[in-house]
Residue frames as qw, qx, qy, qz and C-alpha x, y, z in Angstrom:
[[0.308, 0.840, 0.078, -0.439, 64.17, 94.25, 130.88],
 [0.765, 0.286, 0.372, 0.442, 65.33, 93.85, 127.28],
 [0.175, -0.666, 0.150, 0.710, 67.74, 96.57, 126.20],
 [0.646, 0.713, 0.270, 0.036, 67.31, 98.06, 122.75],
 [0.663, -0.009, 0.187, 0.725, 70.49, 98.72, 120.77],
 [0.037, 0.924, 0.159, -0.345, 71.13, 102.45, 120.56],
 [0.658, 0.431, 0.195, 0.586, 72.75, 104.06, 117.53],
 [0.345, -0.635, -0.176, 0.668, 74.66, 107.05, 118.95],
 [0.340, 0.932, 0.112, -0.048, 74.58, 110.43, 117.30],
 [0.740, 0.455, -0.109, 0.483, 77.74, 111.65, 115.59],
 [0.018, 0.857, -0.201, 0.475, 78.61, 114.61, 117.81],
 [0.718, -0.634, 0.277, -0.074, 79.55, 112.62, 120.96],
 [0.917, 0.088, 0.178, 0.346, 81.94, 110.55, 118.83],
 [0.446, 0.724, -0.037, 0.525, 83.51, 113.69, 117.38],
 [0.348, -0.849, 0.233, -0.321, 84.02, 115.12, 120.86],
 [0.890, -0.360, 0.259, 0.109, 85.72, 111.90, 121.96],
 [0.801, 0.354, 0.124, 0.467, 88.04, 111.94, 118.95],
 [0.157, 0.860, -0.090, 0.478, 88.84, 115.60, 119.49],
 [0.583, -0.755, 0.250, -0.163, 89.77, 114.98, 123.12],
 [0.929, -0.139, 0.230, 0.254, 92.11, 112.16, 122.13],
 [0.645, 0.547, 0.078, 0.529, 94.06, 114.48, 119.79],
 [0.153, -0.940, 0.099, -0.288, 94.68, 117.19, 122.36],
 [0.396, 0.459, -0.641, 0.470, 98.04, 117.41, 124.15],
 [0.567, -0.366, -0.679, 0.290, 98.22, 115.95, 127.65],
 [0.243, -0.334, -0.398, 0.819, 96.93, 118.33, 130.28],
 [0.205, 0.001, -0.238, -0.949, 94.61, 120.15, 127.89],
 [0.373, 0.336, 0.746, -0.438, 90.89, 119.96, 128.31],
 [0.242, 0.454, 0.725, 0.457, 88.21, 119.68, 125.66],
 [0.080, -0.094, -0.028, -0.992, 86.81, 123.09, 124.75],
 [0.318, 0.349, 0.685, -0.554, 83.36, 123.62, 126.11],
 [0.066, -0.137, -0.703, -0.695, 80.80, 122.89, 123.42],
 [0.397, 0.272, 0.451, -0.751, 77.25, 124.20, 123.57],
 [0.143, 0.241, 0.885, 0.373, 74.76, 122.11, 121.66],
 [0.289, 0.140, 0.030, -0.947, 72.14, 124.45, 120.23],
 [0.764, 0.087, -0.239, -0.593, 70.08, 121.64, 118.75],
 [0.554, -0.249, 0.774, -0.178, 69.58, 118.21, 120.29],
 [0.397, 0.303, -0.677, -0.541, 69.79, 115.76, 117.38],
 [0.028, -0.050, -0.990, 0.131, 68.25, 112.91, 119.36],
 [0.496, -0.355, -0.458, -0.647, 64.57, 112.00, 119.15],
 [0.639, -0.440, 0.311, -0.549, 62.41, 111.08, 122.13],
 [0.993, 0.017, -0.084, -0.079, 62.85, 107.42, 121.19],
 [0.618, 0.480, -0.438, 0.443, 66.64, 107.87, 121.05],
 [0.164, -0.555, 0.483, -0.657, 66.69, 109.39, 124.55],
 [0.848, -0.269, 0.175, -0.422, 64.48, 106.61, 125.87],
 [0.949, 0.192, -0.224, 0.109, 66.67, 103.90, 124.38],
 [0.386, 0.536, -0.487, 0.572, 69.79, 105.56, 125.73],
 [0.472, -0.505, 0.370, -0.621, 68.13, 105.76, 129.14],
 [0.974, -0.101, -0.019, -0.204, 67.42, 102.03, 129.01],
 [0.775, 0.359, -0.376, 0.360, 71.07, 101.32, 128.26],
 [0.039, 0.559, -0.480, 0.675, 72.26, 103.53, 131.13],
 [0.721, -0.385, 0.236, -0.525, 69.76, 101.90, 133.47],
 [0.983, 0.072, -0.168, -0.012, 70.95, 98.45, 132.40],
 [0.597, 0.413, -0.423, 0.542, 74.49, 99.56, 133.24],
 [0.550, -0.533, -0.499, 0.405, 73.41, 100.71, 136.70],
 [0.250, 0.026, -0.020, 0.968, 73.87, 104.40, 135.85],
 [0.014, -0.684, -0.718, 0.128, 70.57, 105.57, 137.30],
 [0.076, -0.699, -0.107, 0.703, 71.42, 109.27, 137.36],
 [0.012, -0.281, 0.576, 0.767, 72.23, 109.29, 133.64],
 [0.008, 0.347, 0.899, 0.266, 69.18, 107.18, 132.84],
 [0.003, -0.717, -0.551, 0.426, 66.88, 109.62, 134.65],
 [0.007, -0.575, 0.193, 0.795, 68.26, 112.51, 132.61],
 [0.017, 0.059, -0.783, -0.618, 67.63, 110.64, 129.37],
 [0.021, -0.531, -0.847, -0.018, 64.05, 109.74, 130.33],
 [0.020, -0.723, -0.298, 0.622, 63.44, 113.37, 131.27],
 [0.009, 0.415, -0.455, -0.788, 64.79, 114.47, 127.90],
 [0.020, 0.218, 0.898, 0.381, 62.54, 111.95, 126.15],
 [0.008, -0.694, -0.677, 0.245, 59.51, 113.42, 127.91],
 [0.030, -0.651, 0.028, 0.758, 60.60, 116.95, 127.00],
 [0.007, -0.179, 0.698, 0.693, 60.79, 115.89, 123.36],
 [0.434, -0.251, -0.679, -0.537, 57.39, 114.18, 123.46],
 [0.277, -0.218, 0.540, -0.764, 55.19, 114.98, 126.43],
 [0.829, 0.017, 0.038, -0.557, 52.66, 112.35, 125.34],
 [0.583, 0.336, -0.740, 0.005, 55.18, 109.49, 125.31],
 [0.798, -0.487, 0.039, -0.354, 53.70, 107.20, 127.96],
 [0.934, 0.031, -0.253, 0.250, 56.53, 104.66, 127.79],
 [0.410, 0.439, -0.346, 0.721, 59.10, 107.29, 128.78],
 [0.425, -0.571, 0.172, -0.681, 56.90, 108.51, 131.63],
 [0.937, -0.294, -0.098, -0.161, 56.57, 104.95, 132.94],
 [0.800, 0.189, -0.305, 0.481, 60.31, 104.35, 132.75],
 [0.102, 0.531, -0.291, 0.789, 60.94, 107.65, 134.52],
 [0.648, -0.514, 0.066, -0.558, 58.35, 106.85, 137.17],
 [0.967, -0.158, -0.197, 0.036, 59.63, 103.33, 137.82],
 [0.665, 0.259, -0.328, 0.620, 63.28, 104.36, 138.08],
 [0.116, -0.574, 0.220, -0.780, 62.45, 107.40, 140.23],
 [0.812, -0.457, -0.043, -0.361, 60.52, 105.10, 142.58],
 [0.931, -0.031, -0.250, 0.263, 63.45, 102.70, 142.85],
 [0.494, 0.262, -0.292, 0.776, 65.87, 105.50, 143.73],
 [0.287, -0.583, -0.602, 0.465, 63.33, 106.93, 146.22],
 [0.001, 0.073, -0.114, -0.991, 62.62, 110.13, 144.28],
 [0.145, 0.484, 0.850, -0.149, 58.94, 109.92, 145.10],
 [0.199, 0.671, 0.130, -0.702, 58.11, 113.47, 144.01],
 [0.216, 0.438, -0.601, -0.632, 59.29, 112.76, 140.48],
 [0.028, 0.103, 0.987, 0.117, 57.74, 109.29, 140.50],
 [0.224, 0.575, 0.648, -0.446, 54.35, 110.70, 141.47],
 [0.254, 0.646, -0.134, -0.707, 54.55, 113.37, 138.77],
 [0.134, 0.292, -0.812, -0.488, 55.51, 110.86, 136.07],
 [0.067, 0.256, 0.964, -0.035, 52.81, 108.35, 137.03],
 [0.246, 0.623, 0.469, -0.575, 50.11, 111.01, 137.23],
 [0.272, 0.561, -0.370, -0.689, 50.99, 112.28, 133.78],
 [0.077, 0.110, -0.942, -0.306, 50.94, 108.71, 132.47],
 [0.166, 0.426, 0.843, -0.284, 47.48, 108.13, 133.97],
 [0.292, 0.639, 0.120, -0.701, 46.18, 111.30, 132.34],
 [0.298, 0.472, -0.606, -0.567, 47.39, 110.00, 128.98],
 [0.487, 0.037, -0.846, -0.215, 46.43, 106.34, 129.55],
 [0.493, -0.339, 0.366, -0.712, 43.64, 106.22, 132.16],
 [0.929, -0.026, -0.143, -0.341, 42.89, 102.58, 131.41],
 [0.589, 0.376, -0.654, 0.289, 46.29, 101.33, 132.59],
 [0.756, -0.607, -0.172, -0.177, 45.69, 99.60, 135.91],
 [0.829, -0.083, -0.218, 0.508, 49.36, 98.88, 136.57],
 [0.260, 0.451, -0.117, 0.846, 50.26, 102.58, 136.56],
 [0.506, -0.646, -0.074, -0.567, 47.53, 103.26, 139.10],
 [0.901, -0.364, -0.202, 0.125, 48.93, 100.48, 141.28],
 [0.661, 0.166, -0.181, 0.709, 52.43, 101.96, 141.01],
 [0.058, -0.592, 0.047, -0.802, 51.17, 105.39, 141.97],
 [0.742, -0.587, -0.167, -0.279, 49.47, 103.83, 144.99],
 [0.860, -0.175, -0.216, 0.429, 52.86, 102.48, 146.08],
 [0.302, 0.446, -0.136, 0.832, 54.31, 105.98, 145.90],
 [0.434, -0.620, -0.002, -0.654, 51.64, 107.08, 148.36],
 [0.901, -0.366, -0.231, 0.040, 52.33, 104.03, 150.54],
 [0.717, 0.094, -0.231, 0.651, 56.02, 104.86, 150.74],
 [0.119, 0.396, -0.120, 0.903, 55.36, 108.52, 151.55],
 [0.130, -0.387, -0.771, 0.489, 52.41, 107.87, 153.86],
 [0.197, 0.310, 0.035, -0.929, 50.38, 110.46, 151.95],
 [0.550, 0.241, -0.288, -0.746, 47.07, 110.43, 150.08],
 [0.172, -0.076, 0.980, -0.060, 46.18, 106.91, 151.19],
 [0.532, 0.475, 0.522, -0.467, 42.51, 107.44, 150.36],
 [0.501, 0.683, -0.287, -0.447, 43.49, 108.36, 146.81],
 [0.031, 0.408, -0.904, -0.121, 45.78, 105.33, 146.72],
 [0.426, 0.179, 0.840, -0.284, 42.82, 103.12, 147.65],
 [0.576, 0.631, 0.184, -0.487, 40.73, 104.63, 144.86],
 [0.337, 0.639, -0.597, -0.349, 43.46, 103.94, 142.32],
 [0.120, -0.217, 0.969, -0.020, 43.85, 100.31, 143.40],
 [0.508, 0.368, 0.679, -0.380, 40.11, 99.63, 143.31],
 [0.542, 0.701, -0.087, -0.455, 39.92, 101.19, 139.85],
 [0.122, 0.539, -0.801, -0.230, 42.92, 99.10, 138.78],
 [0.371, 0.030, 0.914, -0.158, 41.07, 95.93, 139.77],
 [0.587, 0.592, 0.388, -0.392, 38.18, 96.93, 137.52],
 [0.400, 0.768, -0.345, -0.363, 40.47, 97.81, 134.62],
 [0.462, 0.464, -0.755, -0.034, 42.71, 94.75, 134.82],
 [0.848, -0.361, 0.129, -0.366, 41.07, 91.86, 136.71],
 [0.905, 0.214, -0.322, 0.180, 43.91, 89.52, 135.70],
 [0.401, 0.397, -0.482, 0.670, 46.25, 91.44, 138.00],
 [0.583, -0.669, -0.151, -0.437, 43.86, 91.41, 140.95],
 [0.859, -0.343, -0.251, 0.286, 46.25, 89.35, 143.16],
 [0.520, 0.179, -0.131, 0.825, 48.98, 91.98, 142.77],
 [0.154, -0.556, -0.086, -0.812, 46.57, 94.80, 143.48],
 [0.733, -0.579, -0.307, -0.180, 45.18, 93.02, 146.54],
 [0.731, -0.161, -0.273, 0.605, 48.67, 92.97, 148.01],
 [0.188, 0.320, -0.017, 0.928, 48.86, 96.73, 147.49],
 [0.467, -0.582, -0.260, -0.613, 45.39, 97.25, 148.96],
 [0.795, -0.438, -0.395, 0.144, 46.27, 95.17, 152.01],
 [0.548, -0.027, -0.225, 0.805, 49.31, 97.32, 152.75],
 [0.091, -0.437, -0.110, -0.888, 47.22, 100.49, 152.38],
 [0.653, -0.565, -0.353, -0.360, 44.57, 99.17, 154.76],
 [0.762, -0.304, -0.366, 0.440, 47.24, 98.24, 157.29],
 [0.337, 0.146, -0.114, 0.923, 48.73, 101.73, 157.12],
 [0.323, -0.471, -0.198, -0.797, 45.25, 103.14, 157.70],
 [0.255, -0.245, 0.697, -0.623, 44.93, 101.06, 160.86],
 [0.832, 0.069, 0.030, -0.549, 42.38, 98.62, 159.42],
 [0.140, -0.442, 0.885, 0.036, 44.25, 95.42, 160.23],
 [0.624, 0.179, 0.711, -0.271, 41.26, 93.10, 159.93],
 [0.681, 0.681, 0.129, -0.234, 40.43, 94.06, 156.36],
 [0.164, 0.757, -0.613, -0.157, 44.15, 94.10, 155.55],
 [0.415, -0.235, 0.878, -0.051, 44.41, 90.45, 156.64],
 [0.695, 0.440, 0.515, -0.239, 41.44, 89.54, 154.44],
 [0.520, 0.810, -0.164, -0.214, 42.90, 91.24, 151.37],
 [0.034, 0.686, -0.724, -0.057, 46.38, 89.84, 151.91],
 [0.596, -0.073, 0.790, -0.126, 45.16, 86.28, 152.50],
 [0.733, 0.588, 0.306, -0.150, 43.45, 86.38, 149.11],
 [0.300, 0.854, -0.398, -0.147, 46.58, 87.89, 147.59],
 [0.206, -0.519, 0.829, 0.023, 48.95, 85.13, 148.80],
 [0.664, 0.152, 0.714, -0.161, 46.42, 82.46, 147.78],
 [0.660, 0.674, 0.325, -0.069, 46.15, 83.74, 144.20],
 [0.056, 0.848, -0.433, -0.300, 49.59, 85.19, 143.36],
 [0.788, 0.443, -0.421, -0.076, 51.66, 83.20, 140.83],
 [0.883, -0.452, 0.118, 0.040, 53.34, 80.34, 142.65],
 [0.842, 0.229, 0.017, 0.489, 56.54, 80.58, 140.61],
 [0.183, 0.736, -0.145, 0.636, 57.33, 84.13, 141.75],
 [0.681, -0.373, -0.521, 0.355, 58.87, 83.36, 145.12],
 [0.291, 0.046, -0.205, 0.933, 60.22, 86.87, 145.68],
 [0.329, -0.337, -0.201, -0.859, 56.80, 88.44, 145.24],
 [0.720, -0.417, -0.522, -0.189, 55.13, 85.76, 147.34],
 [0.590, -0.172, -0.479, 0.626, 57.68, 86.31, 150.08],
 [0.026, 0.160, -0.098, 0.982, 56.92, 90.03, 150.14],
 [0.543, -0.370, -0.343, -0.672, 53.19, 89.37, 150.26],
 [0.740, -0.345, -0.563, 0.127, 53.61, 86.83, 153.07],
 [0.393, -0.039, -0.369, 0.841, 55.63, 89.43, 154.95],
 [0.250, -0.266, -0.086, -0.927, 52.84, 91.95, 154.50],
 [0.702, -0.376, -0.488, -0.356, 50.34, 89.35, 155.72],
 [0.641, -0.208, -0.563, 0.479, 52.48, 88.61, 158.77],
 [0.122, 0.089, -0.223, 0.963, 52.56, 92.32, 159.63],
 [0.475, -0.305, -0.252, -0.786, 48.79, 92.58, 159.26],
 [0.743, -0.318, -0.586, -0.063, 48.15, 89.48, 161.36],
 [0.487, -0.122, -0.499, 0.706, 50.39, 90.78, 164.13],
 [0.099, -0.153, 0.064, -0.981, 48.63, 94.17, 164.04],
 [0.633, -0.298, -0.369, -0.612, 45.29, 92.36, 164.27],
 [0.460, -0.444, 0.619, -0.457, 46.51, 90.39, 167.30],
 [0.959, 0.126, -0.005, -0.256, 46.13, 87.08, 165.45],
 [0.351, -0.636, 0.678, 0.110, 49.17, 85.07, 166.54],
 [0.748, 0.114, 0.650, 0.066, 48.19, 81.92, 164.67],
 [0.587, 0.787, 0.184, 0.042, 47.86, 83.82, 161.41],
 [0.006, -0.917, 0.393, 0.065, 51.16, 85.60, 162.05],
 [0.499, -0.453, 0.730, 0.119, 53.20, 82.42, 162.68],
 [0.750, 0.362, 0.550, 0.065, 51.62, 80.69, 159.69],
 [0.449, 0.894, -0.004, 0.005, 52.54, 83.58, 157.38],
 [0.175, -0.806, 0.561, 0.067, 56.11, 83.65, 158.73],
 [0.685, -0.148, 0.708, 0.089, 56.42, 79.89, 158.22],
 [0.702, 0.601, 0.374, 0.072, 55.18, 80.11, 154.63],
 [0.217, 0.948, -0.229, -0.036, 57.60, 82.96, 153.97],
 [0.363, -0.626, 0.685, 0.086, 60.56, 80.94, 155.27],
 [0.758, 0.106, 0.643, 0.034, 59.48, 77.81, 153.39],
 [0.595, 0.790, 0.050, -0.138, 59.63, 79.66, 150.08],
 [0.337, 0.800, -0.489, 0.089, 63.43, 79.76, 150.22],
 [0.666, -0.454, 0.580, -0.115, 64.13, 76.64, 152.25],
 [0.340, 0.463, -0.766, -0.288, 66.37, 74.20, 150.44],
 [0.919, -0.102, -0.195, -0.328, 64.98, 70.67, 150.13],
 [0.617, -0.555, 0.555, -0.057, 66.59, 68.05, 152.41]]
């Protein structure tokens, strides 16, 4: 992720200077900001910087503030949804992704991300399937990624046979240079093969997964 340089507002700088002039042991007087001088874009950029620094809690607050400033700002909703998913706040992730879909219904990737929220929570798997199928129609170029998602959903629904079919196509068509993603997909395929009672398929998927990170002799 490329961070965008953020030009801070003046009042945080003034508070810092004021604190440095106080005698030791004194605290900065509590200041109540009646008007937030930052725009939605400012909050989003600040959130990106915090996220890049690993300060997820501060980044979430900034993305939330960006959405409050502009409830139709899809980029802020996506950032909020993605970060909430990574920190396992699935309630907030679902809310952010659903709002983003309402504003940008043609975005297949958001539908795929929302499906993963339902996968992680084990809820609304039928709705997750609908979103993934719609995503394939909206963005055929990302079909391999969506097939991986669909395969995991099918496996969770107890349909191991169809899961194997979807995941085999996924691993065969995913970009070969993304070893991390391929490894995850091969792991999903191995799980599906084992659930389907197909030992040959299972051992082959495990072998391919190991080979991805094996150092050449």
